[in-house]
Structure formats: C-alpha cells, structure tokens
MIGU-414487 format. One record per atom (N, C-alpha, C): residue in three letters; chain; atom name; x, y, z. Coordinates in Angstrom, 2 decimals. Example, Ala and Ser with C-alpha at 12.3 -4.5 7.8 and 13.67 -1.06 7.14 Angstrom:
BEGIN
+------+-------+------+---------+---------+---------+
| rest | kette | atom |       u |       v |       w |
+------+-------+------+---------+---------+---------+
|  ala |     A |    N |   13.19 |   -5.69 |    7.80 |
|  ala |     A |   CA |   12.30 |   -4.50 |    7.80 |
|  ala |     A |    C |   13.20 |   -3.30 |    7.80 |
|  ser |     A |    N |   12.85 |   -2.25 |    7.08 |
|  ser |     A |   CA |   13.67 |   -1.06 |    7.14 |
|  ser |     A |    C |   12.90 |    0.03 |    7.87 |
+------+-------+------+---------+---------+---------+
This chain:
BEGIN
+------+-------+------+---------+---------+---------+
| rest | kette | atom |       u |       v |       w |
+------+-------+------+---------+---------+---------+
|  unk |     A |    N |  -16.73 |   17.58 |    8.25 |
|  unk |     A |   CA |  -16.11 |   16.64 |    9.29 |
|  unk |     A |    C |  -14.92 |   16.04 |    8.76 |
|  unk |     A |    N |  -13.88 |   16.16 |    9.26 |
|  unk |     A |   CA |  -12.64 |   15.55 |    8.74 |
|  unk |     A |    C |  -12.51 |   14.06 |    8.78 |
|  unk |     A |    N |  -11.86 |   13.64 |    7.80 |
|  unk |     A |   CA |  -11.39 |   11.96 |    8.00 |
|  unk |     A |    C |  -10.60 |   11.75 |    6.93 |
|  unk |     A |    N |   -9.99 |   10.34 |    6.97 |
|  unk |     A |   CA |   -8.69 |   10.13 |    6.31 |
|  unk |     A |    C |   -9.17 |    8.86 |    5.33 |
|  unk |     A |    N |   -8.53 |    8.90 |    4.42 |
|  unk |     A |   CA |   -8.61 |    7.44 |    3.57 |
|  unk |     A |    C |   -7.25 |    6.96 |    3.23 |
|  unk |     A |    N |   -7.24 |    5.82 |    3.12 |
|  unk |     A |   CA |   -5.72 |    5.14 |    2.81 |
|  unk |     A |    C |   -5.78 |    4.66 |    1.62 |
|  unk |     A |    N |   -4.76 |    5.62 |    0.44 |
|  unk |     A |   CA |   -4.60 |    4.98 |   -0.63 |
|  unk |     A |    C |   -3.37 |    4.18 |   -0.83 |
|  unk |     A |    N |   -3.53 |    3.01 |   -1.45 |
|  unk |     A |   CA |   -2.38 |    1.84 |   -1.71 |
|  unk |     A |    C |   -2.27 |    1.59 |   -3.17 |
|  unk |     A |    N |   -1.06 |    1.32 |   -3.13 |
|  unk |     A |   CA |   -0.46 |    1.08 |   -4.67 |
|  unk |     A |    C |    0.82 |    0.27 |   -4.03 |
|  unk |     A |    N |    0.74 |   -1.06 |   -4.51 |
|  unk |     A |   CA |    1.99 |   -1.66 |   -4.32 |
|  unk |     A |    C |    2.36 |   -1.84 |   -2.92 |
|  unk |     A |    N |    3.47 |   -1.59 |   -2.33 |
|  unk |     A |   CA |    3.72 |   -1.50 |   -0.74 |
|  unk |     A |    C |    3.64 |   -0.18 |   -0.19 |
|  unk |     A |    N |    2.85 |    0.80 |   -1.00 |
|  unk |     A |   CA |    2.92 |    2.30 |   -0.28 |
|  unk |     A |    C |    1.44 |    2.65 |    0.08 |
|  unk |     A |    N |    1.50 |    3.40 |    1.37 |
|  unk |     A |   CA |    0.16 |    3.85 |    1.58 |
|  unk |     A |    C |    0.23 |    4.89 |    1.68 |
|  unk |     A |    N |   -0.46 |    5.89 |    1.18 |
|  unk |     A |   CA |   -1.06 |    7.03 |    1.35 |
|  unk |     A |    C |   -1.71 |    7.61 |    2.41 |
|  unk |     A |    N |   -1.49 |    8.42 |    3.31 |
|  unk |     A |   CA |   -2.72 |    8.75 |    4.21 |
|  unk |     A |    C |   -3.25 |   10.14 |    3.95 |
|  unk |     A |    N |   -4.60 |   10.22 |    3.07 |
|  unk |     A |   CA |   -5.07 |   11.58 |    2.80 |
|  unk |     A |    C |   -6.01 |   11.90 |    3.73 |
|  unk |     A |    N |   -5.81 |   12.92 |    4.50 |
|  unk |     A |   CA |   -6.65 |   13.85 |    5.14 |
|  unk |     A |    C |   -7.97 |   14.41 |    4.23 |
|  unk |     A |    N |   -9.10 |   14.05 |    4.36 |
|  unk |     A |   CA |  -10.05 |   14.79 |    3.55 |
|  unk |     A |    C |  -11.62 |   15.16 |    4.41 |
|  unk |     A |    N |  -12.27 |   15.47 |    3.47 |
|  unk |     A |   CA |  -13.72 |   15.57 |    4.00 |
|  unk |     A |    C |  -14.54 |   15.12 |    3.02 |
|  unk |     A |    N |  -15.83 |   14.23 |    3.55 |
|  unk |     A |   CA |  -16.87 |   13.57 |    2.71 |
|  unk |     A |    C |  -17.32 |   14.33 |    1.49 |
|  unk |     A |    N |  -17.51 |   15.73 |    1.72 |
|  unk |     A |   CA |  -17.92 |   16.57 |    0.46 |
|  unk |     A |    C |  -16.82 |   16.84 |   -0.37 |
|  unk |     A |    N |  -15.49 |   16.44 |   -0.30 |
|  unk |     A |   CA |  -14.60 |   16.39 |   -1.44 |
|  unk |     A |    C |  -14.76 |   15.29 |   -2.65 |
|  unk |     A |    N |  -14.41 |   16.03 |   -3.61 |
|  unk |     A |   CA |  -14.62 |   15.26 |   -4.69 |
|  unk |     A |    C |  -13.53 |   14.20 |   -4.88 |
|  unk |     A |    N |  -13.75 |   13.15 |   -5.79 |
|  unk |     A |   CA |  -12.58 |   12.29 |   -6.11 |
|  unk |     A |    C |  -11.25 |   13.16 |   -6.96 |
|  unk |     A |    N |  -11.97 |   14.05 |   -7.63 |
|  unk |     A |   CA |  -11.00 |   14.97 |   -8.30 |
|  unk |     A |    C |   -9.94 |   15.78 |   -7.57 |
|  unk |     A |    N |  -10.77 |   16.04 |   -6.34 |
|  unk |     A |   CA |   -9.99 |   16.85 |   -5.17 |
|  unk |     A |    C |   -8.82 |   15.85 |   -5.07 |
|  unk |     A |    N |   -9.03 |   14.63 |   -4.57 |
|  unk |     A |   CA |   -8.18 |   13.63 |   -3.82 |
|  unk |     A |    C |   -7.06 |   13.48 |   -4.70 |
|  unk |     A |    N |   -7.19 |   13.39 |   -6.02 |
|  unk |     A |   CA |   -6.56 |   13.12 |   -7.26 |
|  unk |     A |    C |   -5.37 |   14.44 |   -7.40 |
|  unk |     A |    N |   -5.90 |   15.67 |   -7.00 |
|  unk |     A |   CA |   -4.93 |   16.82 |   -6.84 |
|  unk |     A |    C |   -3.88 |   16.50 |   -5.89 |
|  unk |     A |    N |   -4.47 |   16.16 |   -4.93 |
|  unk |     A |   CA |   -3.72 |   15.97 |   -3.46 |
|  unk |     A |    C |   -2.82 |   14.89 |   -3.93 |
|  unk |     A |    N |   -2.90 |   13.49 |   -4.55 |
|  unk |     A |   CA |   -2.09 |   12.62 |   -4.65 |
|  unk |     A |    C |   -1.02 |   13.09 |   -6.00 |
|  unk |     A |    N |   -1.52 |   14.16 |   -6.91 |
|  unk |     A |   CA |   -0.79 |   14.53 |   -7.83 |
|  unk |     A |    C |    0.82 |   15.09 |   -7.40 |
|  unk |     A |    N |    0.88 |   15.80 |   -6.26 |
|  unk |     A |   CA |    1.66 |   16.50 |   -5.78 |
|  unk |     A |    C |    2.64 |   15.49 |   -5.11 |
|  unk |     A |    N |    2.18 |   14.15 |   -4.47 |
|  unk |     A |   CA |    2.66 |   13.31 |   -3.67 |
|  unk |     A |    C |    3.49 |   12.39 |   -4.69 |
|  unk |     A |    N |    2.74 |   11.91 |   -5.59 |
|  unk |     A |   CA |    3.39 |   10.81 |   -6.51 |
|  unk |     A |    C |    4.04 |   11.43 |   -7.77 |
|  unk |     A |    N |    3.50 |   12.70 |   -8.25 |
|  unk |     A |   CA |    4.31 |   13.26 |   -9.55 |
|  unk |     A |    C |    3.51 |   12.36 |  -10.75 |
|  unk |     A |    N |    2.34 |   12.30 |  -10.78 |
|  unk |     A |   CA |    1.59 |   11.61 |  -11.69 |
|  unk |     A |    C |    0.28 |   12.44 |  -12.09 |
|  unk |     A |    N |    0.24 |   12.99 |  -13.30 |
|  unk |     A |   CA |   -0.90 |   13.71 |  -13.77 |
|  unk |     A |    C |   -2.34 |   12.89 |  -13.17 |
|  unk |     A |    N |   -3.32 |   13.70 |  -13.17 |
|  unk |     A |   CA |   -4.55 |   13.46 |  -12.64 |
|  unk |     A |    C |   -5.16 |   12.48 |  -13.72 |
|  unk |     A |    N |   -4.91 |   12.44 |  -14.79 |
|  unk |     A |   CA |   -5.53 |   11.68 |  -15.88 |
|  unk |     A |    C |   -5.14 |   10.39 |  -16.23 |
|  unk |     A |    N |   -3.74 |   10.33 |  -15.31 |
|  unk |     A |   CA |   -3.28 |    8.90 |  -15.53 |
|  unk |     A |    C |   -3.49 |    8.40 |  -14.02 |
|  unk |     A |    N |   -4.42 |    8.73 |  -13.26 |
|  unk |     A |   CA |   -4.74 |    8.27 |  -11.80 |
|  unk |     A |    C |   -6.01 |    7.51 |  -11.98 |
|  unk |     A |    N |   -6.29 |    6.35 |  -11.42 |
|  unk |     A |   CA |   -7.56 |    5.74 |  -11.20 |
|  unk |     A |    C |   -7.62 |    5.50 |   -9.64 |
|  unk |     A |    N |   -8.65 |    5.82 |   -9.09 |
|  unk |     A |   CA |   -9.07 |    5.24 |   -7.81 |
|  unk |     A |    C |  -10.20 |    4.26 |   -7.73 |
|  unk |     A |    N |   -9.99 |    3.09 |   -6.86 |
|  unk |     A |   CA |  -10.86 |    2.14 |   -6.82 |
|  unk |     A |    C |  -11.13 |    1.85 |   -5.39 |
|  unk |     A |    N |  -12.49 |    1.82 |   -5.11 |
|  unk |     A |   CA |  -12.66 |    1.58 |   -3.50 |
|  unk |     A |    C |  -12.47 |   -0.02 |   -3.53 |
|  unk |     A |    N |  -11.58 |   -0.18 |   -2.53 |
|  unk |     A |   CA |  -11.41 |   -1.35 |   -2.28 |
|  unk |     A |    C |  -12.77 |   -1.97 |   -1.39 |
|  unk |     A |    N |  -12.93 |   -3.53 |   -1.61 |
|  unk |     A |   CA |  -14.27 |   -4.14 |   -1.08 |
|  unk |     A |    C |  -15.19 |   -4.13 |   -2.33 |
|  unk |     A |    N |  -15.71 |   -3.01 |   -2.77 |
|  unk |     A |   CA |  -16.90 |   -2.92 |   -3.69 |
|  unk |     A |    C |  -16.11 |   -3.07 |   -5.16 |
|  unk |     A |    N |  -14.82 |   -2.68 |   -5.36 |
|  unk |     A |   CA |  -14.46 |   -2.55 |   -6.66 |
|  unk |     A |    C |  -14.86 |   -1.51 |   -7.32 |
|  unk |     A |    N |  -15.85 |   -0.70 |   -6.98 |
|  unk |     A |   CA |  -16.08 |    0.41 |   -7.91 |
|  unk |     A |    C |  -15.19 |    1.45 |   -7.84 |
|  unk |     A |    N |  -15.10 |    2.03 |   -9.21 |
|  unk |     A |   CA |  -14.09 |    3.08 |   -9.74 |
|  unk |     A |    C |  -14.71 |    4.15 |   -9.23 |
|  unk |     A |    N |  -14.18 |    5.47 |   -8.62 |
|  unk |     A |   CA |  -14.57 |    6.48 |   -8.15 |
|  unk |     A |    C |  -14.24 |    7.35 |   -9.07 |
|  unk |     A |    N |  -15.70 |    8.25 |   -9.43 |
|  unk |     A |   CA |  -15.67 |    9.04 |  -10.78 |
|  unk |     A |    C |  -15.44 |   10.57 |   -9.94 |
|  unk |     A |    N |  -14.63 |   11.03 |  -11.02 |
|  unk |     A |   CA |  -14.02 |   12.41 |  -10.47 |
|  unk |     A |    C |  -15.11 |   13.43 |  -10.19 |
|  unk |     A |    N |  -16.03 |   13.63 |  -10.53 |
|  unk |     A |   CA |  -17.21 |   14.76 |  -10.39 |
|  unk |     A |    C |  -17.83 |   14.32 |   -9.15 |
|  unk |     A |    N |  -18.14 |   13.18 |   -8.45 |
|  unk |     A |   CA |  -18.83 |   12.96 |   -7.52 |
|  unk |     A |    C |  -18.18 |   12.83 |   -6.01 |
|  unk |     A |    N |  -18.55 |   13.27 |   -5.01 |
|  unk |     A |   CA |  -18.12 |   13.24 |   -3.52 |
|  unk |     A |    C |  -17.78 |   11.93 |   -3.18 |
|  unk |     A |    N |  -16.92 |   12.03 |   -2.15 |
|  unk |     A |   CA |  -16.69 |   10.66 |   -1.56 |
|  unk |     A |    C |  -18.12 |   10.27 |   -0.73 |
|  unk |     A |    N |  -18.88 |   11.27 |   -0.18 |
|  unk |     A |   CA |  -19.80 |   10.45 |    0.61 |
|  unk |     A |    C |  -21.00 |   10.42 |   -0.67 |
|  unk |     A |    N |  -21.29 |   10.74 |   -1.73 |
|  unk |     A |   CA |  -21.98 |   10.18 |   -2.91 |
|  unk |     A |    C |  -21.64 |    8.78 |   -3.01 |
|  unk |     A |    N |  -20.31 |    8.36 |   -3.01 |
|  unk |     A |   CA |  -19.64 |    7.21 |   -3.42 |
|  unk |     A |    C |  -19.62 |    6.31 |   -2.38 |
|  unk |     A |    N |  -19.85 |    6.41 |   -1.01 |
|  unk |     A |   CA |  -19.99 |    5.77 |   -0.17 |
|  unk |     A |    C |  -18.78 |    5.63 |    0.55 |
|  unk |     A |    N |  -17.66 |    6.38 |    0.37 |
|  unk |     A |   CA |  -16.02 |    6.28 |    0.70 |
|  unk |     A |    C |  -16.20 |    6.67 |    2.36 |
|  unk |     A |    N |  -15.91 |    6.01 |    3.16 |
|  unk |     A |   CA |  -16.11 |    6.11 |    4.81 |
|  unk |     A |    C |  -14.69 |    6.72 |    5.22 |
|  unk |     A |    N |  -14.65 |    7.32 |    6.34 |
|  unk |     A |   CA |  -13.44 |    7.44 |    6.97 |
|  unk |     A |    C |  -12.62 |    5.98 |    7.31 |
|  unk |     A |    N |  -11.35 |    5.95 |    7.22 |
|  unk |     A |   CA |  -10.61 |    4.83 |    7.20 |
|  unk |     A |    C |  -10.71 |    4.01 |    6.20 |
|  unk |     A |    N |  -11.43 |    4.38 |    4.94 |
|  unk |     A |   CA |  -11.57 |    3.40 |    3.80 |
|  unk |     A |    C |  -10.30 |    3.45 |    3.20 |
|  unk |     A |    N |  -10.03 |    2.12 |    2.34 |
|  unk |     A |   CA |   -9.20 |    1.51 |    1.68 |
|  unk |     A |    C |   -9.34 |    1.90 |    0.21 |
|  unk |     A |    N |   -8.71 |    2.61 |   -0.63 |
|  unk |     A |   CA |   -8.92 |    2.86 |   -1.80 |
|  unk |     A |    C |   -7.45 |    2.43 |   -2.85 |
|  unk |     A |    N |   -7.66 |    1.57 |   -3.54 |
|  unk |     A |   CA |   -6.70 |    1.24 |   -4.55 |
|  unk |     A |    C |   -6.02 |    2.71 |   -5.57 |
|  unk |     A |    N |   -4.89 |    2.61 |   -6.06 |
|  unk |     A |   CA |   -4.64 |    3.41 |   -7.14 |
|  unk |     A |    C |   -3.79 |    2.87 |   -8.01 |
|  unk |     A |    N |   -4.47 |    2.99 |   -9.17 |
|  unk |     A |   CA |   -3.93 |    2.27 |  -10.49 |
|  unk |     A |    C |   -3.12 |    3.40 |  -11.21 |
|  unk |     A |    N |   -2.25 |    3.18 |  -12.19 |
|  unk |     A |   CA |   -1.73 |    4.21 |  -12.82 |
|  unk |     A |    C |   -1.70 |    3.67 |  -14.40 |
|  unk |     A |    N |   -1.85 |    4.81 |  -15.37 |
|  unk |     A |   CA |   -1.89 |    4.42 |  -16.88 |
|  unk |     A |    C |   -0.77 |    3.98 |  -17.23 |
|  unk |     A |    N |   -0.58 |    2.84 |  -17.86 |
|  unk |     A |   CA |    0.37 |    2.40 |  -18.62 |
|  unk |     A |    C |    0.82 |    2.97 |  -19.63 |
|  unk |     A |    N |    2.07 |    2.68 |  -20.36 |
|  unk |     A |   CA |    2.37 |    2.90 |  -21.59 |
|  unk |     A |    C |    1.50 |    3.14 |  -22.81 |
|  unk |     A |    N |    0.57 |    1.60 |  -22.85 |
|  unk |     A |   CA |   -0.18 |    0.99 |  -23.81 |
|  unk |     A |    C |   -1.54 |    2.10 |  -23.56 |
|  unk |     A |    N |   -1.77 |    2.97 |  -22.84 |
|  unk |     A |   CA |   -3.06 |    3.71 |  -22.36 |
|  unk |     A |    C |   -3.76 |    2.82 |  -21.49 |
|  unk |     A |    N |   -3.59 |    1.76 |  -21.28 |
|  unk |     A |   CA |   -4.21 |    1.05 |  -20.39 |
|  unk |     A |    C |   -4.04 |    1.35 |  -19.04 |
|  unk |     A |    N |   -4.82 |    1.04 |  -17.84 |
|  unk |     A |   CA |   -4.67 |    1.16 |  -16.31 |
|  unk |     A |    C |   -4.05 |   -0.22 |  -16.07 |
|  unk |     A |    N |   -3.22 |   -0.01 |  -15.05 |
|  unk |     A |   CA |   -2.30 |   -1.32 |  -14.57 |
|  unk |     A |    C |   -3.37 |   -2.10 |  -13.62 |
|  unk |     A |    N |   -3.24 |   -3.15 |  -13.07 |
|  unk |     A |   CA |   -3.97 |   -4.04 |  -12.51 |
|  unk |     A |    C |   -3.82 |   -3.46 |  -11.16 |
|  unk |     A |    N |   -4.77 |   -3.52 |  -10.22 |
|  unk |     A |   CA |   -4.66 |   -3.50 |   -8.52 |
|  unk |     A |    C |   -3.54 |   -4.29 |   -8.03 |
|  unk |     A |    N |   -2.60 |   -3.61 |   -7.50 |
|  unk |     A |   CA |   -1.34 |   -4.50 |   -6.90 |
|  unk |     A |    C |   -1.10 |   -3.92 |   -5.53 |
|  unk |     A |    N |   -1.70 |   -4.71 |   -4.67 |
|  unk |     A |   CA |   -1.50 |   -4.00 |   -2.96 |
|  unk |     A |    C |   -0.95 |   -5.08 |   -2.64 |
|  unk |     A |    N |    0.02 |   -5.03 |   -1.67 |
|  unk |     A |   CA |    0.67 |   -6.00 |   -0.65 |
|  unk |     A |    C |   -0.04 |   -5.74 |    0.51 |
|  unk |     A |    N |   -0.85 |   -7.14 |    0.97 |
|  unk |     A |   CA |   -1.73 |   -7.37 |    1.88 |
|  unk |     A |    C |   -0.67 |   -7.22 |    3.18 |
|  unk |     A |    N |   -1.46 |   -7.05 |    4.49 |
|  unk |     A |   CA |   -1.00 |   -7.20 |    5.62 |
|  unk |     A |    C |   -0.31 |   -8.87 |    5.90 |
|  unk |     A |    N |   -1.01 |   -9.51 |    5.48 |
|  unk |     A |   CA |   -0.85 |  -10.90 |    5.45 |
|  unk |     A |    C |    0.60 |  -11.35 |    4.83 |
|  unk |     A |    N |    0.67 |  -10.66 |    3.81 |
|  unk |     A |   CA |    2.00 |  -10.71 |    2.67 |
|  unk |     A |    C |    2.99 |  -10.18 |    3.50 |
|  unk |     A |    N |    2.92 |   -9.06 |    4.16 |
|  unk |     A |   CA |    3.84 |   -8.54 |    5.11 |
|  unk |     A |    C |    4.57 |   -9.68 |    6.35 |
|  unk |     A |    N |    3.72 |   -9.83 |    6.88 |
|  unk |     A |   CA |    3.87 |  -10.93 |    8.22 |
|  unk |     A |    C |    4.27 |  -12.03 |    7.67 |
|  unk |     A |    N |    3.79 |  -12.67 |    6.50 |
|  unk |     A |   CA |    4.66 |  -13.86 |    6.06 |
|  unk |     A |    C |    6.05 |  -13.66 |    5.70 |
|  unk |     A |    N |    6.32 |  -12.51 |    5.28 |
|  unk |     A |   CA |    7.47 |  -12.25 |    4.68 |
|  unk |     A |    C |    8.64 |  -12.04 |    6.20 |
|  unk |     A |    N |    7.77 |  -11.29 |    6.96 |
|  unk |     A |   CA |    8.77 |  -11.09 |    8.26 |
|  unk |     A |    C |    8.90 |  -12.61 |    8.73 |
|  unk |     A |    N |    7.79 |  -13.38 |    8.95 |
|  unk |     A |   CA |    8.14 |  -14.58 |    9.42 |
|  unk |     A |    C |    9.19 |  -15.73 |    8.74 |
|  unk |     A |    N |    9.26 |  -15.53 |    7.22 |
|  unk |     A |   CA |   10.41 |  -15.97 |    6.76 |
|  unk |     A |    C |   11.87 |  -15.44 |    6.98 |
|  unk |     A |    N |   11.65 |  -14.21 |    7.08 |
|  unk |     A |   CA |   12.96 |  -13.35 |    7.55 |
|  unk |     A |    C |   13.58 |  -13.65 |    8.95 |
|  unk |     A |    N |   12.14 |  -14.07 |    9.78 |
|  unk |     A |   CA |   12.72 |  -14.42 |   11.13 |
|  unk |     A |    C |   13.39 |  -15.91 |   11.05 |
|  unk |     A |    N |   12.68 |  -16.66 |   10.30 |
|  unk |     A |   CA |   13.44 |  -18.00 |   10.38 |
|  unk |     A |    C |   14.58 |  -18.22 |    9.63 |
|  unk |     A |    N |   14.98 |  -17.00 |    8.60 |
|  unk |     A |   CA |   16.23 |  -17.06 |    8.09 |
|  unk |     A |    C |   17.26 |  -16.67 |    9.36 |
|  unk |     A |    N |   16.78 |  -15.63 |   10.05 |
|  unk |     A |   CA |   17.56 |  -15.00 |   10.81 |
|  unk |     A |    C |   18.20 |  -16.25 |   11.89 |
|  unk |     A |    N |   16.89 |  -16.98 |   12.37 |
|  unk |     A |   CA |   16.91 |  -18.01 |   13.36 |
|  unk |     A |    C |   17.92 |  -19.13 |   12.77 |
|  unk |     A |    N |   18.04 |  -19.25 |   11.55 |
|  unk |     A |   CA |   18.74 |  -20.18 |   11.07 |
|  unk |     A |    C |   20.33 |  -19.82 |   11.34 |
|  unk |     A |    N |   20.74 |  -18.55 |   10.85 |
|  unk |     A |   CA |   21.71 |  -18.15 |   10.76 |
|  unk |     A |    C |   22.16 |  -18.09 |   12.30 |
|  unk |     A |    N |   21.51 |  -17.64 |   13.00 |
|  unk |     A |   CA |   21.87 |  -17.44 |   14.53 |
|  unk |     A |    C |   22.44 |  -19.23 |   15.19 |
|  unk |     A |    N |   21.60 |  -19.83 |   14.46 |
|  unk |     A |   CA |   21.84 |  -21.43 |   14.92 |
|  unk |     A |    C |   23.36 |  -21.88 |   14.40 |
|  unk |     A |    N |   23.46 |  -21.26 |   13.25 |
|  unk |     A |   CA |   24.82 |  -21.83 |   12.60 |
|  unk |     A |    C |   26.07 |  -21.06 |   13.09 |
|  unk |     A |    N |   25.66 |  -19.69 |   13.55 |
|  unk |     A |   CA |   26.95 |  -19.07 |   14.07 |
|  unk |     A |    C |   27.03 |  -19.63 |   15.64 |
|  unk |     A |    N |   26.27 |  -20.00 |   16.23 |
|  unk |     A |   CA |   26.17 |  -20.96 |   17.85 |
|  unk |     A |    C |   27.15 |  -21.74 |   17.64 |
|  unk |     A |    N |   26.79 |  -22.63 |   16.18 |
|  unk |     A |   CA |   27.72 |  -23.88 |   16.22 |
|  unk |     A |    C |   28.95 |  -23.60 |   15.68 |
|  unk |     A |    N |   29.30 |  -22.68 |   15.18 |
|  unk |     A |   CA |   30.82 |  -22.08 |   14.53 |
|  unk |     A |    C |   31.53 |  -21.85 |   15.89 |
|  unk |     A |    N |   30.80 |  -20.87 |   16.73 |
|  unk |     A |   CA |   31.24 |  -20.71 |   18.10 |
|  unk |     A |    C |   31.67 |  -21.67 |   18.76 |
|  unk |     A |    N |   30.89 |  -22.61 |   18.97 |
|  unk |     A |   CA |   30.95 |  -23.56 |   19.84 |
|  unk |     A |    C |   32.19 |  -24.61 |   19.16 |
|  unk |     A |    N |   32.46 |  -24.44 |   17.98 |
|  unk |     A |   CA |   33.72 |  -25.57 |   17.22 |
|  unk |     A |    C |   34.92 |  -24.67 |   17.47 |
|  unk |     A |    N |   34.71 |  -23.10 |   17.33 |
|  unk |     A |   CA |   36.12 |  -22.27 |   17.75 |
|  unk |     A |    C |   36.54 |  -22.68 |   19.05 |
|  unk |     A |    N |   35.59 |  -22.81 |   20.18 |
|  unk |     A |   CA |   35.82 |  -22.99 |   21.61 |
|  unk |     A |    C |   36.57 |  -24.08 |   21.68 |
|  unk |     A |    N |   35.91 |  -25.06 |   20.86 |
|  unk |     A |   CA |   36.51 |  -26.45 |   21.12 |
|  unk |     A |    C |   38.04 |  -26.62 |   20.40 |
|  unk |     A |    N |   38.11 |  -25.99 |   19.56 |
|  unk |     A |   CA |   39.25 |  -26.01 |   18.69 |
|  unk |     A |    C |   40.58 |  -25.45 |   19.31 |
|  unk |     A |    N |   40.15 |  -24.07 |   20.24 |
|  unk |     A |   CA |   40.93 |  -23.34 |   20.74 |
|  unk |     A |    C |   41.45 |  -24.08 |   22.06 |
|  unk |     A |    N |   40.29 |  -25.01 |   22.57 |
|  unk |     A |   CA |   40.86 |  -25.51 |   23.84 |
|  unk |     A |    C |   41.60 |  -26.36 |   23.85 |
+------+-------+------+---------+---------+---------+
C-alpha cells in the first residue's frame, strides 16, 4: 500500500512516496539522490515523538504513517548532527503577514506621492 511522508529540513520539504514495509535505509537512499548527501550523514527523526528512525527497521515497525512529518538533520564538520531546524507554517504566515504589512505601507506612501504630484501639477 503506497503512502508518502514529508521530510523537512529548514524551509525545504521533500515528498517521498514509499511503502510501510520499506526500511529507513531505503528512504535515505531516495534522499541521497535528491540532496547529494551520503546516507551515513543523514539522520531522520519522527516529528512529534522525537524518535530517531533506525536504518534497519521498516517504517511500519517505527509507527511512521501516511503523511507523517520526518525531520532531516545532517552531520556537521565536527561529526555531530545538526539540531532540527524546520520552518513551521506559522513562521511562513507571520512572514507573509509582515510582507503584506510592508507592501501596504509602501502602497500608502505611493498614494501620498501621487496625491502630492497631482496637487503640484494642477
């Protein structure tokens, strides 16, 4: 039975089609071709439970379900894995609202400039 999982790192989401009987290692192999990072430098963590997914276990064994969110962390130069860093939907909308507010202010300023220019020309 096909399913998909969302693998997230920073602002990027990878939608990976898979089967519950696939191992974490299989998922990392799929990722390797997408992100150009060796399997040994990848760590997958089930968001919510915080469980690090084991390479030899299947997704079903680790309770990874359809539409699950999995965090991807990569090994750093000091041989440690980076912390989970996922931009949440709320961060995105707050950023968009801030952008909208800035655009609104710019629009109001442009409108004032046009009014001024019309007054000056008349």
